[in-house]
C-alpha positions in Angstrom: -158.5 -67.4 316.4 -161.7 -65.4 315.8 -164.6 -67.3 314.3 -165.3 -64.2 312.3 -162.0 -64.5 310.5 -162.4 -68.2 309.9 -165.9 -67.5 308.4 -164.5 -64.8 306.2 -161.7 -67.0 304.9 -164.3 -69.9 304.4 -162.4 -72.3 306.6 -165.6 -74.2 307.6 -166.1 -75.0 303.9 -162.7 -76.8 303.9 -163.8 -78.7 306.9 -167.0 -79.8 305.1 -164.9 -81.2 302.3 -162.6 -82.9 304.8 -165.6 -84.5 306.6 -166.8 -86.0 303.3 -163.6 -88.0 303.1 -164.1 -89.6 306.5 -165.5 -93.1 306.6 -167.5 -92.9 309.9 -169.9 -90.5 311.6 -167.5 -90.0 314.6 -164.7 -89.2 312.1 -166.9 -86.7 310.3 -167.8 -85.0 313.5 -164.1 -84.9 314.5 -163.2 -83.3 311.1 -165.8 -80.6 311.5 -164.5 -79.8 315.0 -160.9 -79.1 313.8 -159.5 -75.7 314.4 -156.2 -73.8 314.5 -153.9 -74.7 317.4 -152.5 -72.1 319.7 -148.8 -73.0 319.9 -146.0 -73.9 317.4 -145.2 -77.2 319.1 -148.7 -78.6 318.7 -148.8 -77.5 315.1 -145.4 -79.2 314.4 -146.7 -82.4 316.0 -149.8 -82.3 313.8 -147.8 -81.7 310.6 -145.3 -84.5 311.5 -148.1 -87.0 312.3 -149.8 -86.3 309.0 -146.4 -86.5 307.2 -145.8 -90.0 308.8 -149.4 -91.2 308.1 -149.1 -90.2 304.4 -145.8 -92.1 304.1 -147.5 -95.1 305.9 -150.5 -95.0 303.7 -148.6 -94.8 300.5 -146.3 -97.7 301.5 -148.8 -100.0 303.1 -152.0 -99.2 301.2 -154.0 -99.9 304.4 -157.4 -98.2 304.6 -159.8 -98.3 307.5 -163.4 -99.2 306.8 -166.4 -97.4 308.5 -167.3 -98.1 312.1 -170.1 -97.4 314.5 -170.3 -94.5 317.0 -169.6 -96.0 320.4 -170.0 -92.8 322.3 -173.6 -93.5 323.5 -173.0 -97.2 324.0 -170.0 -96.7 326.3 -171.7 -93.9 328.2 -174.6 -96.4 328.8 -172.2 -99.2 329.8 -170.8 -97.0 332.7 -174.0 -97.5 334.7 -173.6 -100.1 337.4 -176.7 -102.0 336.5 -176.5 -101.5 332.8 -176.4 -104.5 330.5 -175.4 -104.1 326.8 -177.7 -105.9 324.3 -176.6 -108.1 321.5 -176.5 -105.3 318.9 -174.2 -103.2 321.2 -171.9 -106.1 321.9 -171.7 -107.0 318.2 -170.9 -103.3 317.2 -168.3 -103.2 319.9 -166.7 -106.5 318.7 -166.6 -105.2 315.1 -165.1 -101.9 316.1 -162.4 -103.4 318.2 -161.6 -105.8 315.4 -161.1 -102.8 313.1 -158.9 -101.1 315.7 -156.8 -104.3 316.0 -156.3 -104.4 312.2 -155.2 -100.8 312.2 -152.8 -101.3 315.1 -151.3 -104.3 313.5 -150.9 -102.5 310.2 -149.0 -99.7 311.9 -147.0 -102.1 314.1 -145.7 -103.8 310.9 -143.7 -100.6 310.3 -142.2 -100.3 313.7 -138.7 -100.1 312.3 -139.6 -96.8 310.5 -138.9 -93.5 312.1 -142.6 -92.9 312.6 -142.6 -92.3 316.4 -145.8 -90.2 316.5 -147.9 -92.5 314.3 -146.6 -95.6 316.3 -147.4 -93.7 319.6 -150.9 -92.9 318.4 -151.6 -96.6 317.4 -149.8 -98.4 320.2 -149.8 -95.7 323.0 -153.1 -96.7 324.5 -153.5 -100.1 326.3 -155.4 -102.8 324.5 -158.6 -104.1 326.3 -157.4 -107.7 326.3 -160.2 -109.2 328.5 -163.0 -107.4 326.6 -161.5 -108.4 323.2 -161.1 -112.0 324.3 -164.6 -112.2 325.7 -166.2 -110.7 322.7 -164.2 -113.0 320.3 -165.2 -116.1 322.3 -168.9 -115.1 322.7 -170.0 -113.2 319.6 -170.7 -115.0 316.4 -170.3 -113.6 312.9 -174.1 -113.4 312.6 -174.4 -111.1 315.6 -175.7 -113.8 317.9 -174.1 -115.3 321.0 -172.2 -118.5 320.3 -173.3 -121.7 322.0 -169.9 -122.0 323.6 -170.4 -118.6 325.4 -171.3 -120.5 328.6 -172.1 -124.1 329.7 -175.7 -123.2 330.5 -176.3 -121.6 327.1 -174.7 -124.6 325.3 -176.9 -127.1 327.2 -180.2 -125.3 326.8 -179.6 -124.8 323.0 -178.9 -128.4 322.6 -182.2 -129.2 324.3 -184.0 -126.6 322.0 -182.5 -128.4 318.9 -183.7 -131.7 320.3 -187.2 -130.3 320.7 -187.1 -128.9 317.1 -186.0 -132.3 315.7 -188.7 -134.1 317.7 -191.4 -131.7 316.5 -190.3 -132.0 312.9 -190.4 -135.7 313.0 -193.8 -135.9 314.7 -195.4 -133.5 312.2 -194.0 -135.4 309.3 -195.2 -138.7 310.6 -198.6 -137.2 311.4 -199.1 -135.7 308.0 -198.1 -139.0 306.3 -200.3 -141.1 308.5 -203.4 -139.0 308.2 -202.7 -137.9 304.6 -203.4 -134.2 305.5 -201.2 -132.5 302.8 -204.3 -131.2 301.1 -205.3 -129.4 304.3 -202.1 -127.4 304.5 -201.4 -124.1 302.8 -197.7 -124.9 302.8 -195.9 -128.1 303.4 -193.7 -127.1 306.3 -193.8 -126.3 310.0 -193.5 -122.7 311.1 -193.4 -120.6 314.3 -196.2 -118.3 315.7 -196.1 -116.7 319.1 -192.9 -118.6 319.7 -194.6 -122.0 319.3 -194.3 -124.5 316.5 -197.5 -124.5 314.3 -198.9 -125.7 311.0 -200.1 -123.3 308.2 -203.6 -124.8 307.8 -206.1 -123.7 305.1 -208.9 -121.8 306.9 -211.7 -123.8 305.4 -210.3 -127.0 307.1 -209.8 -125.5 310.5 -212.7 -127.4 312.1 -211.6 -130.9 310.9 -208.6 -131.2 313.3 -208.2 -130.9 317.0 -205.8 -128.2 318.1 -205.4 -124.5 318.9 -205.5 -121.6 316.3 -203.0 -119.0 317.3 -203.2 -116.5 314.4 -204.4 -115.8 310.8 -202.5 -114.6 307.8 -203.2 -111.1 306.4 -205.3 -112.6 303.6 -207.3 -114.7 306.0 -206.8 -117.8 303.9 -204.3 -119.4 306.3 -204.6 -120.0 310.0 -201.6 -121.0 312.2 -202.7 -124.2 313.9 -201.1 -126.0 316.8 -202.0 -129.7 316.8 -202.7 -131.2 320.2 -199.7 -133.6 320.0 -197.4 -130.5 319.8 -198.8 -128.7 322.9 -196.6 -130.5 325.4 -193.5 -130.1 323.3 -194.3 -126.4 322.8 -194.8 -125.9 326.5 -191.4 -127.5 327.1 -189.9 -125.3 324.4 -191.3 -122.2 326.1 -189.5 -123.2 329.3 -186.2 -123.8 327.4 -186.6 -120.4 325.6 -186.9 -118.7 328.9 -183.7 -120.5 330.2 -181.9 -119.5 327.0 -182.8 -115.9 327.5 -181.5 -116.0 331.1 -178.3 -117.7 329.9 -177.8 -115.1 327.2 -178.5 -112.3 329.7 -175.8 -113.7 332.0 -173.3 -113.8 329.2 -174.2 -110.2 328.2 -173.8 -109.1 331.8 -170.4 -110.7 332.0 -169.3 -108.9 328.7 -170.6 -105.6 330.1 -168.7 -106.1 333.3 -165.5 -106.6 331.2 -166.2 -103.4 329.3 -166.8 -101.5 332.5 -163.5 -102.9 334.0 -161.5 -101.9 330.9 -163.5 -98.7 330.1 -160.5 -96.4 329.8 -158.7 -98.8 327.4 -161.9 -99.3 325.3 -162.4 -95.5 325.1 -158.7 -95.0 324.2 -159.0 -97.5 321.4 -162.1 -95.8 320.1 -160.4 -92.4 320.2 -157.5 -93.9 318.2 -160.0 -95.2 315.6 -161.5 -91.7 315.3 -158.1 -90.1 314.9 -157.1 -92.7 312.4 -160.2 -91.9 310.4 -159.4 -88.2 310.5 -155.9 -88.9 309.3 -157.4 -90.9 306.4 -159.6 -87.9 305.6 -156.6 -85.6 305.7 -154.7 -87.9 303.4 -157.6 -88.0 300.9 -157.7 -84.1 301.1 -154.0 -84.0 300.4 -154.5 -86.2 297.3 -157.4 -84.1 296.1 -155.5 -80.8 296.6 -152.2 -82.2 295.2 -150.9 -80.8 298.5 -148.9 -81.7 301.6 -148.6 -81.0 305.3 -146.5 -77.9 306.1 -144.7 -77.1 309.3 -145.0 -73.5 310.5 -141.6 -72.4 311.8 -141.3 -69.5 314.2 -139.1 -66.6 312.8 -139.1 -68.0 309.2 -140.0 -65.9 306.2 -143.0 -66.6 304.0 -142.7 -68.4 300.7 -145.7 -70.3 299.3 -144.7 -72.0 296.0 -147.4 -72.4 293.5 -150.2 -71.8 296.0 -153.7 -72.6 294.9 -156.9 -71.6 296.6 -158.1 -74.9 298.2 -161.8 -74.4 297.5 -161.2 -73.6 293.9 -159.2 -76.8 293.5 -161.8 -78.9 295.3 -164.5 -77.3 293.2 -162.8 -78.5 290.0 -162.3 -74.9 288.8 -159.1 -74.2 286.7 -156.6 -72.6 289.1 -153.5 -70.6 288.1 -150.9 -71.1 290.9 -149.2 -68.1 292.4 -146.1 -67.6 294.5 -146.7 -65.6 297.7 -143.5 -64.4 299.2 -142.0 -62.2 301.9 -138.4 -62.5 303.1 -137.4 -62.4 306.7 -137.0 -58.6 306.8 -140.2 -57.8 304.8 -143.4 -57.4 306.8 -146.0 -56.0 304.4 -147.2 -57.1 300.9 -149.1 -54.5 298.9 -151.0 -56.0 296.0 -152.4 -53.8 293.3 -153.9 -54.1 289.9 -157.2 -54.2 288.0 -160.6 -55.4 289.3 -161.3 -59.1 288.9 -157.6 -59.7 288.5 -157.1 -61.9 291.5 -156.1 -59.6 294.3 -158.7 -60.7 296.8 -158.2 -64.4 295.8 -154.5 -63.9 296.5 -155.2 -62.5 300.0 -157.9 -65.2 300.7 -155.5 -67.9 299.6 -152.8 -66.7 302.0 -155.3 -66.4 304.9 -157.0 -69.8 304.3 -153.8 -71.7 303.7 -152.4 -70.1 306.9 -155.4 -71.2 308.9 -155.2 -74.7 307.4 -151.5 -75.0 308.3 -152.3 -74.0 311.9 -155.0 -76.6 312.0 -152.7 -79.4 310.8 -154.4 -79.8 307.5 -152.6 -80.4 304.1 -152.3 -77.3 302.0 -152.2 -76.9 298.2 -148.6 -75.7 297.8 -145.5 -77.2 296.2 -142.6 -78.7 298.0 -140.2 -76.2 299.5 -142.9 -73.8 300.8 -142.2 -72.1 304.1 -144.6 -70.3 306.5 -144.1 -68.6 309.8 -146.1 -69.7 312.9 -148.9 -67.2 313.5 -150.7 -67.3 316.8 -153.4 -64.9 315.5 -154.9 -64.2 312.1 -157.2 -61.3 311.5 -158.9 -60.8 308.1 -160.8 -57.7 306.9 -162.5 -58.7 303.7 -165.4 -57.3 301.8 -168.2 -54.9 302.8 -168.8 -55.1 306.5 -171.4 -52.3 306.8 -174.4 -52.9 308.9 -177.6 -50.8 308.7 -178.9 -52.3 312.0 -175.7 -51.2 313.8 -175.5 -47.9 312.0 -172.1 -48.7 310.5 -170.8 -47.7 307.1 -168.2 -49.7 305.3 -165.4 -47.4 306.5 -166.7 -47.3 310.0 -167.1 -51.0 310.2 -163.5 -51.5 309.1 -162.2 -49.0 311.7 -164.3 -50.5 314.5 -163.2 -54.0 313.7 -159.5 -53.0 313.6 -159.7 -51.0 316.8 -161.2 -54.0 318.6 -158.2 -56.2 318.0 -155.5 -53.7 318.0 -154.1 -54.4 321.5 -153.7 -58.1 320.6 -151.5 -57.6 317.6 -147.9 -58.6 318.0 -145.0 -60.3 316.0 -147.0 -63.5 315.8 -149.9 -62.0 313.9 -151.0 -62.0 310.3 -153.3 -59.2 309.2 -155.2 -59.3 305.9 -156.7 -56.0 304.6 -158.8 -55.9 301.5 -159.4 -52.4 300.2 -158.8 -50.9 303.7 -159.6 -47.2 303.8 -162.2 -47.4 301.0 -165.6 -45.8 301.6 -164.2 -42.4 302.5 -162.2 -39.6 300.9 -159.5 -41.3 298.8 -156.6 -39.1 300.0 -157.5 -39.5 303.7 -158.3 -43.2 303.3 -154.9 -43.8 301.6 -153.1 -41.8 304.3 -154.9 -43.8 307.0 -154.0 -47.1 305.3 -150.3 -46.1 305.2 -150.3 -45.2 308.9 -152.0 -48.5 309.8 -149.4 -50.5 307.8 -146.6 -48.5 309.4 -147.9 -49.2 312.9 -148.4 -52.9 312.2 -144.8 -53.1 310.9 -143.6 -51.4 314.1 -145.2 -54.3 316.0 -143.5 -56.7 313.6 -146.8 -58.2 312.4 -147.1 -59.4 308.9 -149.7 -57.7 306.7 -151.1 -58.3 303.2 -153.0 -55.5 301.6 -155.0 -55.2 298.4 -155.5 -51.7 297.2 -156.5 -49.3 294.4 -155.0 -46.2 296.1 -152.2 -44.7 294.0 -150.5 -43.3 297.2 -150.5 -46.8 298.7 -149.0 -48.2 295.5 -146.1 -45.6 295.7 -145.8 -46.4 299.4 -145.3 -50.1 298.5 -142.5 -49.4 296.1 -140.6 -46.9 298.3 -141.1 -48.0 301.9 -138.4 -50.3 303.4 -139.7 -53.6 304.7 -142.7 -53.5 302.3 -142.9 -55.5 299.1 -145.1 -54.5 296.2 -146.8 -56.9 293.8 -149.3 -56.5 290.9 -151.8 -58.9 289.3 -151.0 -59.2 285.6 -153.3 -58.6 282.6 -152.8 -59.5 279.0 -151.5 -56.4 277.3 -153.7 -56.8 274.2 -157.0 -58.2 275.4 -156.8 -56.7 278.9 -158.0 -60.1 280.3 -156.6 -61.1 283.7 -153.8 -63.6 283.8 -154.2 -64.3 287.5 -150.5 -64.1 288.1 -148.5 -62.0 290.5 -145.5 -59.9 289.4 -143.4 -58.7 292.3 -141.7 -55.3 292.8 -144.4 -54.0 290.4 -147.5 -51.8 290.7 -150.6 -52.2 288.6 -153.3 -49.9 287.2 -156.9 -50.5 288.4 -158.2 -50.7 284.8 -161.6 -49.5 286.0 -162.6 -48.1 282.6 -161.6 -51.3 280.8 -163.5 -53.5 283.3 -166.6 -51.2 282.9 -166.4 -51.5 279.1 -165.9 -55.3 279.3 -169.0 -55.7 281.4 -171.3 -53.7 279.2 -171.4 -50.1 280.4 -172.5 -47.9 277.5 -169.5 -46.7 275.4 -170.5 -43.0 275.8 -170.3 -43.2 279.5 -166.8 -44.8 279.4 -165.7 -42.1 276.8 -166.8 -39.3 279.1 -165.0 -40.9 282.0 -161.8 -41.0 280.0 -162.2 -37.2 279.1 -162.7 -36.4 282.8 -159.6 -38.4 283.7 -157.5 -36.4 281.2 -158.9 -33.1 282.4 -157.8 -34.0 286.0 -154.4 -34.9 284.8 -154.5 -38.3 286.5 -154.4 -40.6 283.5 -151.4 -42.9 284.3 -152.8 -45.8 282.4 -150.1 -45.6 279.7 -147.3 -45.8 282.3 -149.1 -48.7 284.1 -149.8 -50.5 280.8 -146.1 -50.3 280.0 -145.2 -51.6 283.4 -147.7 -54.4 283.1 -146.3 -55.3 279.6 -142.8 -55.4 280.9 -143.8 -57.6 283.8 -145.7 -60.0 281.4 -142.6 -60.1 279.1 -140.4 -60.9 282.1 -142.7 -63.8 283.1 -142.5 -65.1 279.5 -138.7 -64.8 279.5 -138.5 -66.7 282.9 -140.7 -69.4 281.5 -138.5 -69.6 278.4 -135.4 -69.9 280.7 -137.1 -72.7 282.6 -137.9 -74.6 279.4 -134.3 -74.1 278.3 -133.1 -75.4 281.6 -135.2 -78.5 281.3 -133.7 -79.1 277.8 -130.2 -78.8 279.2 -131.0 -81.1 282.0 -132.4 -83.7 279.6 -129.3 -83.3 277.4 -127.0 -83.8 280.4 -129.1 -86.9 281.4 -128.6 -88.4 277.9 -124.8 -87.8 278.0 -124.6 -89.4 281.4 -126.7 -92.3 280.2 -124.2 -92.9 277.4 -121.4 -92.8 279.9 -123.3 -95.2 282.1 -123.8 -97.6 279.1 -120.1 -97.6 278.4 -119.3 -98.2 282.1 -121.8 -101.1 282.3 -120.2 -102.6 279.2 -116.8 -102.5 280.9 -118.3 -103.8 284.1 -119.9 -106.7 282.2 -116.5 -107.6 280.7 -115.0 -107.6 284.2 -117.9 -109.7 285.6 -117.5 -112.3 282.9 -113.8 -112.6 283.7 -114.5 -112.8 287.4 -117.0 -115.6 286.8 -114.4 -117.5 284.8 -111.9 -117.1 287.7 -114.5 -118.3 290.3 -115.4 -121.3 288.2 -111.8 -122.3 287.9 -111.4 -122.0 291.7 -114.7 -124.1 292.3 -113.4 -126.7 289.9 -110.1 -126.8 291.8 -108.0 -125.6 288.9 -106.4 -122.7 290.8 -105.6 -121.9 294.4 -107.6 -119.5 296.6 -104.6 -117.2 296.8 -104.4 -117.1 293.0 -108.1 -116.3 292.8 -107.7 -113.4 295.3 -104.8 -112.0 293.2 -106.8 -112.2 290.0 -109.8 -110.6 291.5 -107.8 -107.7 292.9 -106.3 -107.1 289.5 -109.7 -107.0 287.9 -110.9 -104.4 290.5 -107.8 -102.3 289.7 -108.6 -102.4 286.0 -112.2 -101.5 286.6 -111.2 -98.4 288.7 -108.4 -97.3 286.3 -110.6 -95.3 283.8 -111.8 -93.3 286.8 -108.6 -93.0 288.6 -108.2 -89.3 287.7 -111.6 -88.4 289.1 -112.2 -87.3 292.6 -115.6 -87.5 294.3 -117.2 -84.2 295.0 -119.8 -83.9 297.7 -123.0 -82.0 297.0 -124.6 -79.4 299.2 -128.4 -79.6 299.6 -128.7 -76.5 297.5 -126.6 -78.0 294.7 -129.0 -80.9 294.2 -131.8 -80.3 291.7 -134.6 -82.5 290.3 -133.5 -84.4 287.2 -129.8 -84.5 288.4 -128.0 -87.9 288.1 -126.4 -88.8 291.4 -124.7 -91.6 293.2 -126.2 -93.0 296.4 -123.3 -94.1 298.6 -125.4 -96.3 301.0 -126.4 -98.7 298.3 -123.5 -97.8 296.0 -125.9 -97.2 293.2 -126.6 -94.5 290.6 -130.0 -92.8 290.4 -131.9 -89.7 289.4 -133.2 -87.0 291.7 -137.1 -86.8 291.7 -137.8 -84.1 294.2 -136.5 -82.3 297.4 -137.9 -81.9 300.9 -136.5 -78.6 302.1 -137.9 -79.0 305.6 -136.3 -82.4 306.2 -133.4 -81.6 303.9 -133.9 -84.9 302.2 -133.9 -85.9 298.5 -136.1 -88.4 296.7 -134.1 -90.5 294.2 -135.0 -93.1 291.7 -132.6 -96.1 291.8 -133.5 -98.2 288.7 -137.3 -98.1 289.5 -136.9 -98.1 293.3 -137.8 -94.6 294.8 -136.6 -93.6 298.3 -135.8 -90.6 300.4 -132.1 -90.1 301.2 -130.0 -87.6 303.2 -128.1 -85.1 301.1 -124.8 -86.2 302.9 -125.1 -89.6 301.3 -125.3 -88.3 297.7 -122.4 -87.3 295.4 -122.1 -86.4 291.7 -122.9 -89.6 289.7 -120.0 -89.2 287.2 -117.4 -89.1 289.9 -118.9 -91.6 292.3 -120.0 -94.2 289.9 -117.1 -96.6 290.3 -118.1 -99.9 291.6 -121.8 -99.2 291.2 -123.9 -102.3 290.5 -125.5 -103.2 287.3 -129.3 -103.1 287.5 -129.6 -106.5 285.9 -130.5 -109.2 288.4 -127.9 -112.0 288.6 -128.1 -115.6 289.5 -125.8 -117.1 292.1 -123.4 -118.4 289.3 -123.2 -114.8 287.9 -122.3 -112.9 291.0 -119.9 -110.0 290.6 -116.6 -110.0 292.5 -116.7 -106.4 293.7 -116.6 -105.3 297.4 -119.9 -103.7 298.5 -121.8 -105.0 295.4 -125.4 -105.9 296.4 -126.1 -109.5 295.3 -129.5 -111.0 294.6 -130.8 -114.6 295.0 -134.3 -115.6 293.7 -135.7 -118.6 295.6 -139.3 -118.4 294.4 -140.9 -121.7 293.4 -138.3 -123.9 295.2 -138.9 -126.4 298.0 -137.7 -125.1 301.4 -134.9 -127.7 301.8 -133.6 -126.9 298.3 -133.9 -123.2 298.9 -132.0 -123.2 302.2 -129.2 -125.2 300.6 -129.0 -122.7 297.7 -129.1 -119.8 300.2 -126.2 -121.3 302.2 -124.0 -121.7 299.2 -125.0 -118.2 298.0 -124.0 -116.6 301.3 -120.7 -118.4 301.3 -119.9 -117.1 297.9 -121.0 -113.5 298.9 -118.7 -113.5 301.9 -115.8 -114.8 299.7 -116.3 -112.0 297.3 -116.5 -109.2 299.9 -120.2 -108.4 299.6 -121.6 -106.1 302.3 -125.2 -106.9 301.7 -127.4 -109.3 299.7 -131.1 -109.5 298.5 -133.0 -112.8 299.0 -136.2 -112.9 297.0 -138.6 -115.5 298.5 -142.0 -114.1 297.2 -145.1 -113.4 299.3 -147.3 -116.6 298.9 -148.3 -118.2 302.2 -145.2 -116.9 303.9 -143.8 -120.4 304.6 -140.6 -120.0 302.6 -140.0 -116.5 304.1 -140.3 -118.0 307.6 -137.7 -120.8 306.7 -135.4 -118.2 305.2 -135.6 -115.9 308.3 -135.0 -118.8 310.7 -131.9 -119.8 308.7 -130.6 -116.2 308.6 -130.9 -116.0 312.4 -128.5 -118.9 312.8 -126.1 -118.1 310.0 -122.9 -116.8 311.6 -121.9 -114.2 309.0 -125.3 -112.4 309.0 -125.1 -109.1 310.8 -128.9 -108.3 310.4 -131.8 -108.7 308.0 -135.2 -107.0 307.4 -138.1 -107.2 305.0 -137.8 -104.7 302.1 -140.0 -101.7 302.0 -142.6 -101.3 299.3 -140.3 -99.0 297.4 -137.5 -101.6 297.7 -139.7 -104.5 296.6 -142.1 -105.2 299.4 -142.4 -108.2 301.8 -141.5 -110.7 299.1 -137.9 -109.7 299.5 -135.5 -109.8 302.5 -132.4 -107.5 302.7 -129.4 -109.0 304.5 -126.4 -107.2 305.9 -123.2 -109.2 306.1 -120.6 -108.8 308.8 
């Protein structure tokens, strides 16, 4: 895509905002280097990866901290004789530690259908030798550990011995000679890598020894007593041996890095990509947006689109719908100055570029966009005195330069194309350009003031017309689009609003009447009708919300009655089970009584048949039944691309396939009560999800309770159970999982997702 177009659409400003969300300098640089991709497959992979990362981030809450740029460090380490210093090794160890944490966080969700995210995290080999070496050798303070090598361990032991000896000798000497008054400070220090005493300058001639240095004030000299000379000389030799031992360790670590250079670089690239994904997630949160997959051959429908830079700047933004059906190729936007025409075109162009770059966009769920290989924008005044180009000439030359590259995968944005010349000829040329673009099946969005082009937009097949709306009374812009509508330019109203003298505006109105071109009354009427239409639509939407709420209340009443009936049946079932446990009735009698209870529970709904819902039937706020869990819930939102529905099941939110959802009133039979039950209060319905809370119990007591609980669940025909063991140290969870692996009736088990309760709960499937 042309850099000129990206600059006109202000795409680099979006990247600047994105880079601010990154936590590292390499991540910031990677954000600034992002650009639109050239093929639909790459764009789809970017959108899917971001979709998976957003789901992972919201479920796990994991966030990566900042890390150092290893680019120069690794390039230096490739040299055959190069040796990394302590700071470099420490930075490498810290960075690999962060990468390991991120990999493990993603690995914890390996059962999720997040193939691309898992591939990013686990696809590159881990530098095992380098990581093991750095862990063993690097301390938390950035120094090499004593245990890094036998030689380093030995020499440091000797250095500590020298230190202790020096300290003892100095202490004995000071006490014996009573020299505390001669010292500036009552301690031993180091100067020129030798142990010395801070002696007051006026006493320097009273003791035998060597003066190595003076303080900045000159009041203190650093004095080495003669009895420390031999020890200091020995210390110098040990320090030299220590540096050689450390250098040998650093050489070994560098060799490991060189040996596993590809793996280390792969891990670093993963970290940078992870940081970029974090920045994209933060951008999505700031925009209230989402990733969007561009599908070849699809129409254009951006629901409640907002210009990203206006949103990020904190300005109030009125969302607009930008729409073209599959057989429409051109959108002609007309209306008054400062009404939002150019913002509409820029919003379309910038969101398109962001989608092609794999960035989240500020649109609502259900938005659709085609894949465009090329986007060309002609915005503003492109005249150039140096190049001897007028506005009109610059537009023509720019369009001519890209004409041969325009095809069905191209989006063209024309703002006031044909302006700067005779209006009649400019309008004719603009119509001819739009005709030719449509013949090539390119999509084009045009903002215009030409009356002829407005008529063209209303009459030409394959073209859709839209107008920016103004308040009929105040003439203030509403920043909304009304489709299948044309708008007046309101030039005289804008001139009056911005302070042009009234006599000039009055004369202009007279000239307009003389020329017989005053269509303002007709345009005002059309604008008024469009505004009234928008108000009526908003009233209908409010009425729909009221009806949905009323329906929800009625269904809630039904659910309360159903729960009451269910509670009665549960009480009776508990009585029957207790009698069986106490040996008062036989097992056969219990099964007959429970079957009769199930028949009674189903009787009130015997005349109702389940009705499957199509994806289009499902709407937010609708009360539905989720067959997989046999529970009732409320629809929160829809994902048109994945054709999934987000439902709320008594406080637990999850995405579900439409095929697993039916109308709640018909499918509610046998649904579980949301009230958690203890093992002695389990319902006797097949498919009922049972729950056992083991928190606070000793492991032996908990396992015994779990065994009895599973036996009762099998007896009552349960298909799945919930075992709540809490998070804590994880000891109880480990015992529970070990028992479940051995228990013969357990089909499978897994930790609950965050939406289902988190890792403090295990979901068990029974054979």
